[in-house]
Structure formats: structure tokens, C-alpha cells
N, C-alpha and C positions, 0 to 999 in steps of 0.2 A: 257834897263834902264841904265843910266850913272852911273859911279862909285860914283860920289858925291851924287847922289840921293839915291843910295843904302846905302851908309855910313850914310846918314841922317836918313833913315828908321831904320837901325840897332841901331843907337845911341838912337833913341826914344825907341826902344825895351829895351836897356840896362838901360834906365832911369826908367823902370817899370818892375823890375825883380821879382815881387811877384804876388801871385794870391789872388783874393778876396775869402773870406770864402764863401759868398753866392754862391752856386753851379752854379747859373745862369750866373755868370761872372768869373768862375774859369779858370785861364790862367796859363800856365807854361812857364818858361823862357828859357829852354835849350833844344836843340836837341842833346842828349848826349848818346852815347853808349860806355861805358867804358869797356875795356878788363880787367876783374877782375880774374886773375889767383890765385890759391892757391899754397902754397909752402910746399910740403912735407919736413920734416926735416930728411934727410937720414943720417945714420952714427952715431946717438947718442945712444950709449950703456953705460950701467953702467961700471965702471972701472973693476969690477970683474963679469964676466958672465960665465955661464956654456956653453959648446959647444952646448947643445940642445937649449938653449935660443938664442944664436947667430945664429944658423941655422934657427930657426923660424923667427927671426927678418929679416934676409936676404931674406927669402922666402916672407915675407910680403912686403919688399921693392920692390922686383922684380915684385910681383903681382900688386902693386900700380903703378909702372912705366908702366906696360902693361895695366892698366885700369881695372884690374880684382878686383873690389872693394870687392866682397863677399869673395874671397880667402884671400885678404889682411886683411880684417877685422878679419877673423877667426884667422889668424896667429898672429896679434897684440894683440888680446884678450887673446890668449894663453900665449903670452909673459907677459902681465900684470898680469895674474894669477900666473905665476912663479916668476915674478920680479915686485912687485908693485911700485918700484922706477924707472922704465924705462920711462924716459921723452920722448924718441923718439917714443915709442909705443903709449903712450897717445896722443902725438902730431899728429901722423899719423892717429890714430883713429878719431881725430878731423878733419883732412883733408878729410877723407872718408865721415864723416857726412856732411861737407861743400859741397862736390860734390853731395850729395843727398839732399841738401838744408834743412837739419835737423839742424837748427841754434841753438836751445837750447841745443841739445845734443852735437853739435860741441863745443859750448862755454864751457860746463862742462869738456870735454876732454882737451881742450886747456888750460883752467885755471889750471887744474891739472898738465899739462906738464910745464906750466910757473912756478908753485911753485917748481917743481923738477929741472928745468933748467932755472933760471931767466936770465942768461946771453945770451940765444939764442934768437936773435932778430926776426928770422923767425916765432917763435911761437907768439910773440907779434904782428907781422904784421897780422897774420891770425886772432888773436883776434880782432884787429881793423877792419879787413875786415868783420868779422861776424857782428859787431855792425853797420858797414856801410850798409851792405845788409839788416839789419833789420830796417834801417832808424833812428837809435839811434846815430845821429852824435855827440852829446855832449860826449857820452861815448867812441866813436871811437877815439877821439883826442889824449888822453893820450897814448894808446899803439902805435898808428901810429907815434906820435911825438918821441917815444923812439927808433925808428929804426935808427941806425947810417947811415950817408950819404954814407959811403964807403962800405956798405955791399950789397949783392945780395938782390934785392927786394926793395932797397931804393927809386928807381924812382917811383914805384907804391905807396909806402908809402907816399912819398912827394906829389904826385898827389892827392891821396885820402885825405890827411891831408888838402891840400888847399881847396878842395871841402867842407870838413867838416867845416872849418872856414867860408866859404862863406855861407853855409846853416844855420849857427848859428849866422849870422849877425856880423861876425868879418872880414869885407872886407879888412881892411888894412893888417891883418895877412894872409888872403887868397892871396892877391897880392904878399906879401913878399915871400910866400911859392911857388907860381906858376911861378912867373916871371923868376926865375933861370932855369926853364925847357924849356925856349923859343927855345934853340938850338935843343932840341930833339922833340919838339911838335909844332913848328910854321907852320907845314903843316897840322895840325889837326884843322879844323875849329871849332870843339866843344871846344877844349882848348882855342882857340882864343876868342871865344864868351864869355866863362866864365871869362877869364882873363880881357876882356874888360868891362864886367859888374862889376867885382870887382874893377877895376881901376876907373870906374865912381863913384862908391859909396865911394871910398877912396879919391876922389878928385885928382886923378892922370891923368889929361887930356892928357898929352903927351903920356903916355902909352896906354890910352884908344884909342886915334886916331891911334896909331901905330897898335894896335890889330885889330881895325876896317878896316884899309886899307889892312892889310894882310888877313883878313877874306874875304873881297871882292875879292881879288886877287886869293885866294885859292878856293873860292866857285864857281866862274864862273856861269854856268847855270845848275848845277847839280840838281837833284830832292831834295837832302838834303838841298841845299841852298834855293830853293823855299819854302821848309818847314820852314826854318828859317825866311825868309821874311814874310811868312804868319803869323808866331808868332808875328813878329814885328807889322804888321797891326792889329792883334788881341789885342795886348796891347794898341794900339792907339784907340781902339774901332771902327776901320774901318773894319767892318765885311765883307763888300763886297770885299774889297781888300784882306782880309785874305782868303776868299773863293776862290778868283781867283788864288792866289798863291798856296794854298793847292791843288786845282784841277789840276794845272799844274804839281805839284809834283806827285799827284796820277795817272794822265794820263801817265806820264813818267815811273812810277814804282808803280803799284797798290799794291805791297807787301812791300812797304817801311814802316819800323816799325813806327807806331804812326801817319802816315799821316791821317788815318781814324779817329783816336782819335781826332786829331786837327780839322778835318772837322766837327766832331760831336760837338766840343766846339763852333765853329763858327756858325753852324746851330742852336744850342741851344740859342745862344745869339740873333739870328734872329727870335727866337720863332718858328722855324720850328722843332717841337719836334719829329714828325714822321721821318723826315730826319735824325735828330741827333741820334735817336734810331737805325736806320739802319746802320749809320756809326760806332757807338760804337760796334754794333754786329759784323761788319766786322773786327774791330780791335781786338775784343776778339778772333775771329777765327785765327788771326795771332799771338796774344799775350795773350794766355788763362790764364796766371798766373799774369797779371798786375792788381793790386787791384783797381787802379784809373779808369780803364775801367768800372768795375762793379759799382763803386761809382757814376760815371757820368751817367751810364745807369739807376741806381736806381733813380737818380734825374730826369731824363727824364720821367721815368714811374710815378713819383710823379706828374709831371706837366700834364701827360696824365690821371691822376686820376686812375691809375692802382696800387693801394696800395699793393696788394699781390705780384706783380712782383717787385715792388720797394723794398719791405721788403726782398725778396729773394736776390736781387742784393746787398743790403747793407750788409747782412750777408756774402755773398761771398767776398765782399771787406774786411770786418773785418777779415775773415778767412785767407786772403792772406797778410794782413798788419796790425799787431796789433798796430802800432803806428799812424794810420790814424784816425784823429778826425772826419772828415766829415761824414762818414757813420753812426757813432754813433749819430751825430746830425740829420742826415736824419731819422734814426729810431725814435729818440725822437719826431720829428715833426709828424711822423705817429701816434705814441701812443698818443700824445697830441690831435691830431684831432679826435681820437677815444675815448677820455675821459679816457684813460688808464694812469693816471698821475703817478702812482707808477713805471710803466714800463718806462715811459718817463724820470723820474728822474734818474733811473739807467743809462740810456744811456747818459743823460746830464752830470752826474757825471764823466762818462768815458771820454766824449769829453772835459770837463773842465780840467780834469787832464792832458790830452794830449796837450791842447791848452788853458792855463789859462788866456791869455791876449786878448781873443776875446770877444767883447761886445755882439755879436749875441747870443753866447751860454749863456752868463750871463743873457741876457734879457729874453730868452725863459725859462731858469731855474727859474728866478723870477716869471714868469707867472705860471709855473707849481706848484711852492711852494705856490702861492696864492690859487690855486685850491685844494691843499692838506691841506689848513688851517694853514699853517706854515707862518703866516703873517710877523712876525718879521724877519725871515730869508729872506723872499721874498723882503721886503723893503730894506734890506741890499744889496741883489743881484741886484735889479733894480737900486739902487743908484749907485752901482759900475759900472754897465753897462752904465749909463748915464755919469758918470765921464770919463770912457774910451772913449766914443764917443766924448765927448767935447774935451778931450785932443788930440785925433787924428785929429779932425776937426781944432783945433788951429794950429797943426803942419803942416797940409796940407789941407786947406779947400776945395780944388778943387777935391780931390779924395776921394774915399770910403776907410774905414779902410781896411788894408791889413794884411795878415799873410804870413810868409814864407812857401812855399809849395814845397817839393821836386818834381822834374820832373820824370814822369814814365820812360822816356828814360834813366835816370841815374840809377835807381834802378832795371832795368830789367836784365835778363840774356843776355850776349853778343851773337851776331849772328856770 
């Protein structure tokens, strides 16, 4: 494939960087594995500490450096018991919780540390990283933005900040934040891909073309690049082309993260639900903690009329990602089909809270409210759904309504 053709395909991909809410056409725009390190805050002690507290703190630091989380946790908990003002101990307890992926617990520790040591940017960086890993990109922006450019960890903070802007539809700010990282990241095709997508949305064609050209140069014929090309075909609704590229990637590297996930998406769009089911299962074997695998597998089971398995998968997705609207919507449709309208409404309320601007959710919610005899609320909801659909059709009559959807590649654990 010539460079010009590849650039054209990727350009088409960048012009469609969102995924449809209807699970049948759910597409993700980035092949992105981001190294997300956490930053222990070593050396923060209260001005006046007893020798015993200092000894415990240093023991905790040493254990944390050596990866002995249990011993480090015990030491820092003893420090906080003796000195409730120890910002360093609370911060490092937060780091320990992050490494265990206990995000709620980590946030509690880190916020306490930030109250005690508001000038320490490493604590704020970790708070931003927790929000990022939870998919709460809006709330991640403020702490990430507060990290000074000249401090340790600022590169990661800037990178994450740019992605948060991108995922919250602030393309111009995303480009402004990411473009200065070109010298460090221009060999990273994932960075180039996201930068190009943001540049397109921001109307910066010269930067878009520059990112695309570099992306083709860096990508060559690697499995990762074929995965990226497959995504481009997928967004163009060229499912045969997507399957061809994904299969090339899978043949070259059967354990490539998310190649089976994307094969599943393409097969689902081809209405090959049994094949899609098998591919999502393969990706779950490689990526057992990725919520979107279970979400899409649940959708496949719904099409296969296996509601019990679909329900299990949607619950697994929600358990892994509390900010994902789609599995709540999937559960709601199951309850609706079974006449369990009160249960359906609970799930629809959860989905609407997470994704208030999607007319699909509003429309189904209106239908359920009708069944529950709440006609006035139902009419309001159905009218709003119709207005949303009309507005989106006016803005872009050739495409389906879209929602911003984070890529599973981005929110997964690094390999």
C-alpha cells in the first residue's frame, strides 16, 4: 500500500473519532497503550518528627521502592497513627492503593495528602491519574493542569492532560497541550494518531498532515499499524477491509492487545455474532479486566438471544468501569423486553446520568415511563429525544448520532 493511500485511510479515520452508542456499530478511535507510572512522594516528613516516626517512614520508603506493598503499607499506617499530619505517609498509602487498583481508597489517601501538602505537585499528578484511570476525564483536568512544567512527572501530566481535553471535546486545547511534546513523542505512533485526530477537529490541517505523514513513516508494516488501519476501515464502514487488516495484525501477533476486540467489532457489524463472540472471548483471555470486552460480549449475547449470559456480561462490565453507560443501557433493554420496567428505569437513570446527551437512552426511557403510567414524564422524555435526533441530523445528516467513547486501549493497564 502506498504512503498516499495509507494517509488517506488514516485521514478518514481521524475524521470519525467517535463511537456510535448503538452497540452494533461501536467503534473506537485509538490504538493506545500509555505507560502510566505512579509517583511515590519520598522524603516528605513533618518539620518535627520523633526518631521512631522517621525510622518507620524510611522503612516504608525502602519497602515501597522494593515493591513490598504490604510491608510499606504497614509502616505508613503506623506513621499516620503516630503523626496524623504526615502528608508523605498519606501520599504513599495512596500510591500503594493505586498499584492495587483500589482507586476510591487511593483518592481518599491522596486528597488527605494534598490538604496537608498543597504545594507538592506529585500528589496532584497522582490524583489526576486516579481520575484518568477511572475514566472521569473532566475531573482529571484540574489536578493535571496544576503540575508545573519544570517538575518531575510533568511530561506525563501534560500527556494525560492533552488526552483528557481530547476526550472531553476540547480539541484545540488538546492540540495546544500535545504539540509541544513532538520532540519526545514523534516516534510514538499512538501519540501521532491522537495528535492528528485533535488537529483535524481543531482545523489545523498542516499539523494533521504532518502527524499523518510521520505516522505512516513510523508505522511501517507492524501489527500495531495494521490494527490502526483496520480501525480506519471500520470507521469508514468498510468491514471487509477492517477484517483484512485486523487478521493481518492477528496473524503476525495473536497476542497483540485488543486485536481480537477489534475483530469482534468488525464481525459484529457483519452480523457474524458467533464469530464476534469468539473474538471477544479471546480478548478477555488476554485482557481480563477491560470492561468494554464484557460490554460488547454482552451485546453479542443479546443478539444471540442469550439474555442470561448478556446480563452476566453487562454486570461484569459495570463492575470494572463505573463510568460506562452502555452496559446500563444493555441491561435496561433486557429488563424492558422482560416487562421489568422498574428495573429497566433504574438502569436507564444510571445510563442517562453518565451520558445525558444521547437520544437512544432518552427514547427508551420515554418508552419505559409510558409502561409505568408516568405519561407526562414520558412525553417530555420522548420530545427531548426527538429534538436531540433532529439537532444531530441537522448538524450532520449523513451520519448517525455519536457519543465520545474512551478507547479500551487507553484505559487498560500497560504491558
